N, C-alpha and C positions, 0 to 999 in steps of 0.2 A: 692833310698827306703832302708830304713835301718829295719831291722825287728826283733819283738822278738818272740821267740817261749817257750811257758809256758811246764813244763813237771811236773805233779803232783808225789807223792811219790810211786802211783800204777799206774804210764803208763811206766815202765821200760822195753820196747818193743825195743831189741836190732834191730830188724830186720823192724822196720816201715821205711816207704818209704820217712821220713823226713829226713832221714840220708843217703840215696842213692848218696847227692850230699853235696860237702863241699860251703856252701858261706860265705865268710869275711864278710860281710853284715848281717849275721843272728846271734843273740845270742840268745843261750837257756838257760833258765832260772829256777831253781831249789831254793827252800828253804825248810830248816827244821824250822815249825813255831809253837809258842805254838798255834795258832787258830787250830792246828791239833791234836796237843796233849792234849789239854784240854777240848773239847768239852764232853768228857766222861773220866775216869780214865782209863786208859789202862795198860795193864800188861809191866812191865820193857821190857821183852823181845820181845814184839811187837813192843816199840818205838825202840830199839835197832837195831832189824832186817830191818826197813825201815829205819832209818837213815844210818846204814850199806851200806845196797841196793844201795840207791840212791848216796852214796858217791863212790862206786864202778861203777853204771852205768855212773854219769857224767866222771868219769876220762875216762871209755872206750870209749866215744863221745868225748871227749878232745883229747886221742889218736889220734883218727881216722881225727882229724883236726879241728873239729867243736868247735865254740867259745860258752864258757860256763862262766855263773854269776852262782855262788853258794853260797847261805848263808846258813852258818851251824848255830846251834840253838843260839849260844851265840856271833855271830857276830854282832859288835855297828851296822851297817848298815840296821840289820833286824829290821824292824818293828813289827815281830812276826803277822803281819795280811797280809793275800794274795793282797788282793786290792793295800794298802798301798805302799808296796813292788814295785808292779807292775807302779804304778803311780810314783814312785821314778826313778825307772830305766828308764823309759820313758822318764820321761824331763831329766833327767841326760845324757843319751844317742842319745838325738834328734831322738826317735823313730816315723816312720810313718806309721806300719803296726805292728797289733799286730795277733798272730794264737794261737789256744788251741786246744787240744785234748778233745772230749768229754768227761766231768769226768761220772764217775759211782755211784757219791751220789748225790743225789737230790738238798741237800745243797749246794754243791758245784756248780753243774751247775746251781742254780738259782742266785748265788753269782757271777757267770762270764757271764752272760746273761746281768743281770743288769748293769754289766761293761761296757760291750759293747754298751749297750745302752745310756748310757751317755758319753762314750769318743769320743774326736774328731777326734781319728785317724782310718785307716782301720783295722778291725776287720773279722777273719775267722774261723771257727770251722772244725775241722776234725775227722773223725773216728779214733778211736784208733789201728784197722787194728787186732783186738783180738779175740771178739767173734764170733761166728759162726751164729749170727742172729743180727739182726737190734732191738734197741729199743721196735719197734712198731709190730714186726713179730707175738708173742705172740698173742695180743690183735687182728690184723688180723685173726690169726688162729681159732680164736674160736668165731668170730664174730657171733652171732645169736645161739649160744650154750647154753644149758640151764647151762651146768655143764664144767668145766674146769679140763680135765682131764689129768695129764701128760703122762700116757702110751699112748694116740692117739699121743700128740705132740712128744714124742720120737720115734713113729714108722716111723712118718713123718719124723723126723731129718735123722734116719738111712735111708731111701729112697732118700732124698734129699742128702746127704753126700756120700751116697754110702758105708756106713759102715756095713762090714758084712752082705752083701747081697749077694743072688745068682742071677744069670742072669735074671729068671723069676720074679725079685722082689721078690722073699719071702724070710726069714731072714735065715741065716745060721744056722744049728741046727734044723730047723724047730719049732723053737718059738723065741717070740721076746723076753721074759722075762725068766730068771733062777733064780727068786727070791726065789722061794721054794727052791732052795738049796742050797741059802746064809743063813742059819740059823742054823748053827751048831754050838752046844758049842764045846770050846777049851778045851780040859784036859790035855795037856800036850804032846801032839802028834798031828801033827809032829812038830818037832822041830821048833824051830822061829831064824831065821838068828840074828844075834845082829845088831840092827840099826845101819846105816852108820854113822860115826862119824867125824863132819869137824874139834872141837877142835879147834876153833880160839879163840885169845886173843881181846875182844872188849872191854878191859879197858879204852880205851881213849873215847870211844862214852859214857859208860856207866858214867863215869866221867862227861862227857859235861851234860848229862841230869840233875846229881846230882845238879851239878854246877848251872844251870837255876832253881832248886828247882822244876823240874816238881813233881807232886802227880802220883806215879805209884802203882800197886799192883804184887803181886807176887813175885817170887825171880828167882836170875840169877846168875850163876856161870861166869862171864864175862871174865875168863882165859880159858874157855872151852867151848865156844857156839856152839849148834850144829844144828842151822838151816842154810839152805843155804842161802848167801848173795850177790850172783853174777851168772849170767846165766853160768858159768863153772860148779860151784858148783850143781844147779839145774839140770843140765843136768847129773851129776856125780848120784846124787837123783834117776832121773828116770832110767838110767841104771842100777842101785842098786836095785828097785823096779822091773823093768821087770825079772832080771835075780834071785834075790833071792826070791821074796816076791807076786809075780804073781800067780805062780803053786797055792798057797793055798788061794789067798785074798779073793776069792767069797765063798767059805767055809764058813771062820770063820769072814767074814766084819763085821757081827752084834754081833759076841762074845765079852765076858768081862770078866776080869781075874785081880785078883788083883798085879801080880808079871809081868806081862806085858801092860805096858801103849801103847803100838802100833800095838802089832801083828802082821798082816799080810798088815796091813794099809801103804799107800806110801807115807805120810806126803808131797805130793806135792803141798797141796792147798796154800801154802803162795806162793811160785813160782810162780804158776798160777795165783793167785790173784794180785801178783806185776806186772805182766805180764810179766816175765823171761822167761817164758815157754809159748806158745801157746798150747791152748786144742787139736788143731789137731795133732800137732808134739807129745803130749804125747799122743791120741789115736791111731795114726799111728804107733810109735814106739811099743808099748804095743801089736797091734795086729800084727804086724811083729814079735814081739819074740814067741806070741803064734802058730803063722802059724809055726816058725821052731821047735818048740818043742811040736806039738799037741798029740804025743804020752804019753808025761806025763801032758797037762795040760787041764784039760776039758775046755769045752767051758761056762761053767757056773762061770767059775773062771775070764775070759774076760768080758763074755757080761756083770757083775756085775759091773767090773771096767767102760765099756763104758757107762752103763747107768748112773751112776753118773756123768760124766761130760760132754755128749753127750745130755743126756735127763734133768737131776734134775737140775744142775748148770747154763743149757741156760732157762731151765722152771722158774726158782727161779728169775731170770735177768728180763725174761719178764714179769713176775708179778709183779716186781718192779716198771718199769718203766709204766705198764697199771694201776697201783691203787695209787701209789704216787701222792700227798702228802697225801691224807685222810687215806691211811692205817696207816700211823704210830701213827694215833688217834685211831683204830678201839679198842675195848673191849666188844664184842660180850657177853662174859658170866658174864660181870659187875663185874669182880673180884677186890678187892683193899687191899688186904692185903700187908703186906712188905717181902720184901725177907730176911730171918733170917740172923742175924750175921755171922752163922756159914759157911755161901756162902763165904765168905772171910777169914777165917780160917782154915777150914775144921775140926772144932773141935766138931765133932757129932759122938755119939755112933752107929749111921748108918752107916753099915760097906760100904754099896754100895754108900753111899753120900761122905761119908770122902773119901775114894778112887777116886772117880770122880771128888772132889773137888781140892784133895791134889795134884792130877795130874795134874789139870789146873793149882795150883798155880806154881809149880814148872816147868812144860815142856811149858804152853801157850796152849795146845792142850789137848784135848778130841776127842774121834772118834763118829759119827753122834750117835751112839745107848747109849753112854753116855750121850751125850748132849740131845738127845730126851725122853729116857727110864729111866733116872737116876735123873740127873740136872731138866731137864724140865717136868718131869713126877712129881716131887715132888712139885716143882711151882705153877704147875698147880692145882694139889691135895689142896694143900694147899690155892688155891684160892687168889695168889699174882696177883698184879698189874702187867700188861703186860708192863708198863712202866719202872718198877723194873726191869724185868726180860730181858728185853732189853738192858738196860745199861750194867747188869753184863756180859750177852753173847757179847755185842761189844767192852767190855774194856778188857776180860779175853781171848780171844783166837786172836792167832797170824794170822789166816786167815781173822779175822771178818772186811770187810768191809760192809758199810751199805745194799747195793743192796743183797748181799747174806746173813749178820745174820738176818733182820729183816722180811724176808719172811720166813726165816725157824723157828726164835723163835717166832714171833707175830702169824703167820700163820700155820706153822707144828707143831711146840710144843705146843703152848699155845690157841690154836683155838681162837685167839682172833678175827681172821676175819669172824669169824661165818661159816667156809667153802670155802673161797675160793680157799685155797691151798690143802686141805685136805678135804675128805668126812667124819671124824669124829675125834673126840679128841684122840690124842694119850695119853691113861692113861690105867693104868696097877695095880692089885695089886702087892704084894710081888713074885708070883706066876710064872710071866714072869721075873722077875730078877733073882730068884732060877734055871730057866730051862736055860737061857743064859750065866749064869756064876758062879764063884764060891762064891760070896760076902757071901751068905748068910752061908754060911758052918762054917766062923769063926765070924761072928754077933753078937753082944749081946743081940738082938732080935732073936723073934721064928716066922719064916716065916710061920710058920701052925697055928699061933694063930691069934686072930683080936683084942678082947675086954680085952685081960690079960694085966695084967701091963709088962710082957715082950713079949707082942705080936708086931708084926713088924708093924711100924707105916703107912707104905703104904697101908694094908688089911683096916683098918678102915677108913681110908682118901678117898679111892676108892670108898667104897659104898657111904659114905657121900657125897661125889661130886655128884654122880648120882643120889641122891636123892635131894639134893640141886639145880641141875639143871635139874629139870624132863622135866619142861616149853620149855627148849631149845633143848631139846633130843626127845620131842615124836613122830615126824613127822620124824625122821631119822630113815631109813630103816637099816641100819649099827648097830644101838644102840639098835636094837629091843628086841634080845636075851638078852643083858645085864638088859635091863631096865625089862625085863620078869623076868629074873633070882632075881631082885630085887622087885618087886612085890611078891614074893614069900616068903620073909622072913617076920616073924610075928613082929607083933608093938613093944613088948617088943626086940626081938632081933635086930631091926632096932633103937631102941632107945637106946641101949646099945653102936650101932656101933656110933650114933651120938654124945653120950656124950664123946668118946674115940676120937673122932677125934677135936672135939672143944676144948679137952683137950692138945692134940697136937699140934695146931694152935695156942695158946694161951700160950703156954709153950714150943716152938720149941726150944730154947735153952737149955733145959734140955735134949732132946732128944739125 
């Protein structure tokens, strides 16, 4: 029996049971492919990070004695297509068995299922041994329920995995959720430790990508690359977060600041989504550190972090497998506009958007509030087609793999799913941005104005959006207060707002 085992670029799990035994008749196959670099235009740092991580992983399992076939992007034998590559290797090596780990993207899952149905050799699929739920668990949990509420799922996960639970099955600290304590604006205090720097030279990989003429977005300093691309570096980043950033993470996890792209965020999402780190080891190490330093770290700091991983991350994956493939077509609010060109350049006078986009182009990173309440908020208020927004988010962020990107973008951010993920659209005027950031203080526009020439565009866009989408929100209780405030506006005031909003939407590049 001669076997080939496929490892995809986001399946870099060092502790997978596959690697417990070495078998000389088993070949592990990995490939850098145009199929994966070209289905959307990706950030250059994202492609570099995946290629470097894949190369390091292949080297690791090879050093453990496993047989590895690795196709780099410019290898002459690389057909750039997964199935064609597999068929070639199976033929050349007289393979009798094919095994793979379940992909986390629907398109790859479908591609491999179709391949297994038509191939004549034996095939078998394995779990990635990464997530804390199975694909169908969320659908089962909410079966027969009218609404899918993340909080109930999160509580169940806390009980199931006994994370921060008391012996009577009540949550530590007496509350399940300390979200109300996670909304402080950062004003320079406490001091933010300097981000952990890896400073690697990735010029070789960067040059190979350029040689292949792969179209990319964003910027890179290939001689000073900052993202972890090995398990060792990923563990260093986890340790650094626990020791230096966790003590204030919860307080400022929603904060925004012009001078601090990372604030107290961990930057662990790429390491986790590529599976170099397991979510449970991240959770357990963070909790262990919190228990050792409880006198200095409030429970709201650790709970806010755990909720993101144990709750939100697993919840979004469950939504993905419950709703795909139809989810990718949802456009409940019937938005049709294009994303403005400044999303690729950051050339806008709106300070919040300039900083969030510039940071994304420079670092392939923005934290969840920048994605939700700055770029996502603007895209929704300007009634941009969710396909446009999806492509941008999937391409620009280093941690964006479709299972986590599309649910956060099309669901949480754009409300295109009509309320499957979120109970209301996450939109706001400039007031929220002003409350959570220092963006407005140095902006070309005045956050206090609505229709004047120098008025913050978010203000008119907000009320115009509510008016345009009245029919969608008339039965939404969570929108009732804002819809009542909208109804109190005079006809003349509303007309002025709508005229201003239409001007912004039609002339976005000058704003």
